[in-house]
N, C-alpha and C positions, 0 to 999 in steps of 0.2 A: 351107664348112671349110675349102677349099682355100687361101683368102684367111689364115686363121687361121695354115695350115700354113706359108705364105710367110712371113707376119709374125713369125712366131716364128723362124724360118731368119735372120732378118735382123737382125743385131745394129745395124747404123749406124741403120736405119729405127726400131725401137723406140726407140734412144737418142737420134733427133734428136727423136721426139714426145715423149720424158718430158722433153728440155731445153728444148721448148717450154713445158710446163706451168709452170716456174720462170720463164722471160722474161714470160710474160704475167699470171702472179699478181703479178710487183712492177711489171707496168705497162710499155706498151712506147714511153710518153711520145711516142707519134706519132700515134695514134688516139684516138677516142671511147672512154672508159672502159668504157662499155655495149658496146661492139663487143668490146672484148678479153674481157669477161666471159662473152659469148656465145660467143664463139670456145673461149674453154676449157671451158663446159659440153660443146660438141662433142667437143672432144679427150676430156676426161674420158669422154665416152659410148663413143668408138670405142674407147678402151684397154678400158674394162670390156667390151664385145662382144668383145676379142681374148681377154680372159680366161673367159669364160664358154662352159662345156662344151668347154673345149680341154684338159682334164688327162689325155685320153690320148695326148697329143701330146709326145713326149719332149724334142723341141725345146725346150718351154717350159721345163723345169725347168733343163735345158744352160743357156739364155739366162740366168735370171736370178741362176743362179749363178755365171756368168760372169766373170773380170775382177773375183774379190771383191765380186759381187754389186750391181754398178757401177750396172744398170738400178734393181734394186729400190731401191737405197739410193737415188739419185736420184729415183726413182718417190715413196719415203716422204716424203723431204725438202721436195718439192716441193708435197705434199697438204697437208703438216704447219701451214700458215699459212692464215690466211685472206689474201684478194687485198688489196693494200693501194689506198686509196680517198683520194682529195684530198676535203678536209676540205667542201668545197661540195658533194659527192656523197653524204655520208654519210646527207643525208636526201630523196635523190631517190627517189620512190616506183618508178620503173621498174629503177632501176639496186637499189635493195631486193629488190624481186621476182626479178632476174636473180641476187641474191646467193643468196638461198632454195634458187634452182632449182641452184645450182653445189655449194652446201652437199650437195643431194640426191644429186646426180650425184660429188660426192667419194665421202659416205657408201657407194654403190653400188659405186665401184672398191675402196675398202679393203674392201668386203666380199667384192669378188670374190678379192683380193689373200689375205685370209684363208682364203679356201676354196681358193685355191691352192697355199698351203703346207702345207696341210693333208692336200693330196691327195697328198704324196708323202712318205711313212713312210719308203721306202728312201733318200730323200737324208738321214735322221737329224737332227742337228742342223744342217746345213749349210741345209737348205730348211724351217722351222720357224716356227709363232706367236712361240714366244720370240725368234726372232730378229728378225722384224717388231715385236716391241714394243720389243725392245732401241735399234732404230734410231728409232723414234718415240721414247721417251723420250728419246735424246740431243737433240731437239729439242723437248723439253717445254715450254719456254718460250714458244714459238707453238702446240704443236700442244694444249697445255690447253687453251687458250680454243676451239681446232677442236670438241674432244671436249666440251666445255662446251655448245656449239650444238648439236650432236648427239644430246645428252640433252633439250635443250629443245625441240628439233624431235621428238623421239618423243614426251614427253608431250604436245605440240601435237596429233599424228595420233591420239593414243589417246583421246583427250579430245574428239575427233568421232567420228561416226557412220564406220564404218569402209566402205570402197568398194571395189568390185574394183581401181580405177583405184590405188589406194593402197597394195595387199594388198603386192605387191613391195617395196616402199619401207620400210613399217612393218617388217617382216620383216626387212629388211636394216640396219635402224636397231636394232631392239633385238639384233640378233646382234652388233653390232659393239661396240656399248654394253656386251652383257653379256661376250663374250670378254675384252674390254679391263679391263673392270674385275675380273673374276675373274683375270685374269694381271697386272696391272700395280698395282703398288702405288700410284703416282702417278694413275692415273686412277681407281682407287677414291676415293682422297684427295680428286679434282676431283668427283666423286659424293657421296661421303658429308658434305661441305664445304659443298656449296651446294645439292644439288638433293636432300638424303636426303628431306624431308617431301614434297615434291611427288611423287617417286616412288612413296612408299609410299601415296602418297591418291590418286594418278591412275593407278597400274597394279595396285591392288587388284583381285582378282576380276577378271583380264583376259577371263575366260570370258564373263562380263557385258557388255564391251566391243565384243568382237570377234567376228563373227558367224562361225560355223563353216559355210563354205562353200564349202570347197576345203581339203584338204592342208597349203596354205603357210600358211592362217590356223589353224590346229590347231598347225604347228609355231611360229607366231608366238607363242600363248598358253603353250606350252612355254619359249621362249626368254624372256619376260617372266617366268613362275614362276620360271624360274634365275635372274634376275638377282634378284628379292626374296629367292630364297635365298641369295645371295651376300651382299647386305647386311643380312641379318638378325641 
């Protein structure tokens, strides 16, 4: 916890890591692209861990709102687009697997961000879900396809037998998809235009698809049902 405390005190460190997200998503042009994506996975996992269970640290909210939300704005901008890939790598199996893993870490990071802005009602509209969505919508030409990929990933996961190893990921995906669909007309448009029938088919009766062996899986079922209500 001391690491998180010092991390949220250091604007320069946080800014440097977030800037690296943008740099390596665009590609450095110096290393193997697979190496770049692996670094992004580690970087986003690190940032997710810094957000996780740090809601009691007042430094976190102060840093996220500092300098007109510069860190939050850069973070959302940098995760709002898929990594650029040279044409010859788009069919590379290793890179494809890494891109799926990166999508998962991006989803988990956005999940932690949404939780973080929900944890500070005393900041009012300064730090809120609506502000996060506003930032994402300002980059919707690139974030729209990312959101669509998140939906597809959720449908893939829920169509398979749930396992303990995917419990947190499944909850994170449907939390992000539902919150954005409920609060953003742009995200709702992506879902209803391209994924409506698949969601109704694969997400119907989620209690039959997700084994209730932990409180988190029960919460996942509730979140899926919320999504179904939003699109009904």
